[in-house]
C-alpha positions as CSV (number, residue, x, y, z in Angstrom):
1,M,7.6,8.7,35.6
2,M,5.7,12.2,35.7
3,N,2.0,12.0,35.4
4,N,0.4,13.5,32.5
5,P,3.5,16.0,31.7
6,P,2.1,18.6,28.8
7,A,4.0,16.8,26.4
8,V,2.1,13.4,26.9
9,A,-1.4,12.7,25.1
10,V,-2.0,9.1,26.6
11,H,-0.4,7.9,29.9
12,A,-0.8,4.3,31.0
13,H,0.6,2.6,34.0
14,G,-0.3,-1.0,34.9
15,L,-2.8,-1.1,32.2
16,T,-4.4,-4.5,32.3
17,V,-7.6,-6.1,30.4
18,R,-8.8,-9.3,31.1
19,R,-11.6,-11.3,29.6
20,G,-13.8,-14.4,30.6
21,T,-15.1,-15.5,34.3
22,G,-14.0,-17.9,36.7
23,R,-11.0,-18.8,38.0
24,T,-8.8,-18.2,35.1
25,P,-9.9,-15.1,33.0
26,R,-7.8,-14.5,29.9
27,T,-5.3,-11.4,30.0
28,V,-5.4,-9.7,26.8
29,L,-3.4,-6.5,28.2
30,D,-0.7,-7.4,30.6
31,S,0.1,-4.4,32.9
32,L,1.3,-2.0,30.2
33,D,3.2,1.0,30.6
34,F,3.6,3.7,28.2
35,D,3.4,7.3,26.9
36,V,2.0,9.0,23.7
37,P,3.6,12.2,23.1
38,R,1.5,14.9,21.8
39,G,1.4,16.4,18.3
40,R,3.3,13.1,17.1
41,I,2.3,9.8,15.1
42,T,2.4,7.0,17.1
43,G,2.3,3.5,15.4
44,L,1.0,0.6,17.5
45,L,2.4,-2.3,15.4
46,G,2.2,-5.9,16.2
47,P,0.6,-9.2,14.4
48,S,-3.3,-9.7,14.6
49,G,-4.5,-10.6,18.1
50,C,-1.9,-9.2,19.8
51,G,-4.3,-6.9,21.6
52,K,-4.0,-3.4,19.6
53,S,-7.8,-3.1,19.1
54,T,-8.3,-3.9,22.7
55,L,-5.8,-1.1,23.6
56,M,-7.3,1.2,21.4
57,R,-10.7,0.8,22.9
58,A,-9.3,1.3,26.2
59,V,-8.1,4.5,25.3
60,V,-11.3,5.8,23.6
61,A,-13.3,4.1,26.7
62,T,-15.5,1.6,24.9
63,Q,-13.5,-1.5,26.2
64,A,-15.0,-3.3,29.5
65,H,-12.6,-4.9,32.3
66,V,-10.1,-2.2,32.1
67,T,-7.8,-1.8,35.3
68,G,-4.8,0.4,36.0
69,T,-3.9,3.8,35.1
70,L,-5.1,5.3,31.8
71,D,-5.3,9.0,31.3
72,V,-5.9,10.6,28.1
73,L,-5.4,14.5,27.4
74,G,-5.0,14.9,31.2
75,R,-8.4,13.3,32.2
76,P,-9.2,9.8,33.0
77,A,-10.4,7.7,29.9
78,G,-13.9,7.8,29.4
79,H,-14.2,11.3,30.9
80,P,-17.2,13.3,29.5
81,E,-14.9,16.1,28.4
82,L,-13.1,13.9,25.9
83,R,-16.0,13.3,23.8
84,S,-15.6,16.0,21.7
85,R,-11.4,16.0,21.7
86,I,-11.1,12.5,20.3
87,G,-11.7,11.1,16.9
88,Y,-12.1,7.2,16.5
89,V,-11.9,5.1,13.3
90,T,-12.8,1.4,13.9
91,Q,-11.3,-1.2,11.4
92,A,-14.8,-1.6,10.1
93,P,-16.5,1.7,8.5
94,S,-18.9,3.3,10.5
95,V,-21.2,4.8,7.8
96,Y,-25.0,4.7,6.9
97,D,-25.1,2.9,3.4
98,D,-28.6,4.6,2.4
99,L,-27.1,7.7,3.1
100,T,-24.8,10.1,0.7
101,V,-21.2,10.8,1.7
102,R,-22.2,14.4,2.8
103,Q,-25.2,13.4,4.5
104,N,-23.5,10.9,6.4
105,L,-21.2,13.6,7.8
106,D,-24.0,16.6,7.9
107,Y,-25.6,13.9,10.5
108,F,-22.7,13.0,12.6
109,A,-21.8,17.1,12.4
110,A,-25.2,17.9,13.8
111,V,-24.7,15.1,16.6
112,L,-21.1,16.7,17.7
113,D,-22.2,20.4,17.2
114,P,-26.3,20.7,17.5
115,G,-28.3,23.7,17.2
116,R,-29.4,26.1,14.4
117,A,-26.6,28.7,15.4
118,A,-24.3,26.2,14.6
119,A,-25.3,25.4,10.8
120,D,-22.7,27.5,9.4
121,R,-19.9,26.0,11.3
122,R,-21.3,22.6,10.6
123,R,-21.1,23.0,7.1
124,A,-17.5,24.4,7.1
125,A,-16.4,21.3,9.1
126,V,-18.1,19.0,6.6
127,D,-16.5,20.7,3.5
128,R,-13.3,20.5,5.2
129,A,-13.3,17.0,6.0
130,I,-14.5,15.8,2.7
131,T,-11.9,17.8,1.1
132,D,-9.4,16.4,3.6
133,V,-10.0,12.7,2.8
134,D,-10.2,13.5,-1.3
135,L,-13.9,12.6,-1.6
136,T,-15.3,16.0,-3.1
137,S,-16.1,14.2,-6.4
138,R,-17.8,11.6,-4.5
139,A,-19.5,13.8,-2.0
140,G,-23.1,13.1,-3.5
141,A,-22.7,9.2,-3.9
142,L,-24.2,6.8,-1.6
143,A,-22.2,5.1,0.9
144,G,-23.4,1.7,0.0
145,N,-22.2,2.3,-3.3
146,L,-18.4,3.2,-2.7
147,S,-15.5,1.0,-3.1
148,G,-14.3,-0.2,0.4
149,G,-11.2,2.0,0.6
150,Q,-13.8,5.0,0.1
151,R,-15.8,4.0,2.8
152,S,-13.1,3.8,5.1
153,R,-12.1,7.6,4.0
154,V,-16.0,8.5,5.0
155,S,-15.2,7.0,8.4
156,L,-12.0,9.0,8.6
157,A,-14.0,12.3,7.6
158,V,-16.4,11.5,10.4
159,A,-13.5,11.3,12.8
160,L,-11.9,14.6,11.6
161,L,-15.2,16.6,11.9
162,G,-14.4,18.2,15.2
163,T,-11.1,18.9,14.7
164,P,-10.1,16.4,17.5
165,E,-6.6,16.7,19.4
166,L,-6.4,12.7,19.3
167,L,-7.1,10.6,16.6
168,V,-7.3,6.8,17.6
169,L,-6.9,4.8,14.2
170,D,-7.6,1.3,14.1
171,E,-5.8,-0.3,11.1
172,P,-7.1,2.6,8.7
173,T,-5.2,1.1,5.6
174,V,-5.9,-2.3,5.6
175,G,-7.1,-3.2,2.2
176,L,-6.4,0.1,0.3
177,D,-4.0,0.4,-2.6
178,P,-0.7,1.6,-2.5
179,V,-1.5,5.0,-3.6
180,L,-4.2,5.6,-1.4
181,R,-2.2,4.5,1.4
182,R,0.5,7.1,0.5
183,D,-2.0,9.8,0.6
184,L,-3.7,8.7,3.8
185,W,-0.2,8.8,5.2
186,N,0.4,12.2,3.9
187,L,-2.8,13.4,5.1
188,F,-1.7,11.9,8.9
189,H,1.4,13.9,8.8
190,D,0.0,17.2,7.7
191,I,-3.0,16.9,10.6
192,A,0.0,16.3,13.2
193,A,2.3,19.0,11.7
194,T,-0.3,21.7,10.9
195,R,-3.2,21.0,13.6
196,G,-1.0,20.0,16.3
197,A,-3.3,16.5,16.4
198,T,-1.9,13.4,18.1
199,I,-2.5,10.2,16.0
200,L,-2.4,6.7,17.4
201,V,-2.3,4.6,14.4
202,S,-2.5,0.8,14.4
203,S,-0.9,-1.7,11.8
204,H,0.0,-5.2,11.3
205,V,2.1,-3.9,8.3
206,M,5.5,-3.4,9.6
207,D,6.6,-1.0,6.6
208,E,4.2,1.5,8.1
209,A,6.3,1.8,10.8
210,E,8.7,3.7,9.1
211,R,6.3,6.4,8.4
212,C,5.7,6.9,12.3
213,H,7.4,9.3,14.6
214,D,7.3,6.6,17.5
215,L,6.5,3.1,17.9
216,L,4.9,0.9,20.3
217,L,5.5,-2.6,19.6
218,M,3.2,-5.3,20.9
219,R,3.1,-9.2,21.2
220,E,0.8,-11.2,23.2
221,G,-0.8,-8.3,25.2
222,R,2.7,-6.8,26.0
223,I,4.9,-4.0,25.2
224,L,8.1,-5.3,23.6
225,A,9.7,-1.9,22.7
226,Q,8.7,1.9,22.7
227,D,11.0,3.8,20.4
228,T,11.4,6.0,17.1
229,P,12.1,3.7,14.1
230,D,15.8,5.1,14.1
231,A,16.5,4.2,17.7
232,L,14.8,0.6,17.2
233,R,17.1,-0.2,14.5
234,T,20.2,1.0,16.2
235,R,19.2,-0.7,19.6
236,T,19.0,-4.0,17.5
237,D,21.2,-3.5,15.2
238,T,19.0,-4.0,12.2
239,T,18.6,-2.1,8.8
240,T,14.4,-2.2,9.2
241,V,11.9,-1.8,11.8
242,E,10.4,-5.3,11.0
243,E,14.0,-7.0,11.7
244,G,14.3,-5.3,14.8
245,F,10.7,-6.5,15.9
246,L,11.4,-9.9,15.1
247,R,14.9,-9.5,16.7
248,L,13.1,-8.5,20.0
249,V,10.4,-11.1,19.5
250,D,13.4,-13.8,19.5
251,E,14.9,-12.1,22.6
252,A,11.7,-12.0,24.4
253,G,11.1,-16.0,23.5
254,A,14.5,-16.9,24.8
255,A,14.3,-14.9,28.3
256,A,10.8,-16.7,28.7
257,R,12.4,-20.3,28.1
258,E,15.2,-19.3,30.4
259,T,12.7,-18.4,33.2
260,Q,10.8,-21.7,32.6
261,E,13.8,-23.9,32.8
262,T,15.0,-21.8,36.0
263,Q,11.7,-22.4,37.5
264,A,11.6,-26.1,36.7
265,R,15.2,-26.4,38.5
């Protein structure tokens, strides 16, 4: 595999994360190999606890004990040049409750683009981000008084401030109503199509896989498959991504049992 071709936003080879000390540390990510193509939406899907959040923290360089190769936008993960090129949204909204929506965004915009000369640029970025997440009517509301879905949208707006090349979104639609989920997915597709941004988005809801261009399916710290939704359905001879995922799980379980039986002979 070519290392960091122009069409690849994230390249991983042998990506491993272990936790714990002593002779038996727990392997959270087990020697993962994958590529995330640029300018597309890649869904990272799998059950809770399979390692999705750990993988995303590795990509944005907030995860400890990472080994293997992990390159992001042509640089090693964590390189200083990547700070302004990546937007990251965690599962828990990262906003200040005692500030309004606009004050939150003003603060983070000043961190990203400091100095008096950048004031007009920051103001335009804040206005655009508020419009993107459809919070114009709530711009003056305290973040602490917003609903959970609105607070999630403020976090997304913060991630959009710097027009990032890569957006890493950890289960951004959890707990949102169907209409808001639909609107956010429409926004993700618009960002990818009109701004050329790459989006890596995690979910444990399999129907959201159908909204992605590409899929990384995970289970127990391993990649089960990397495919488009259509290719996965064809490969597994199923009608939905969820059915395809379950078939891959069954096949992986059968293979593991066969290996154990062979080793026990």
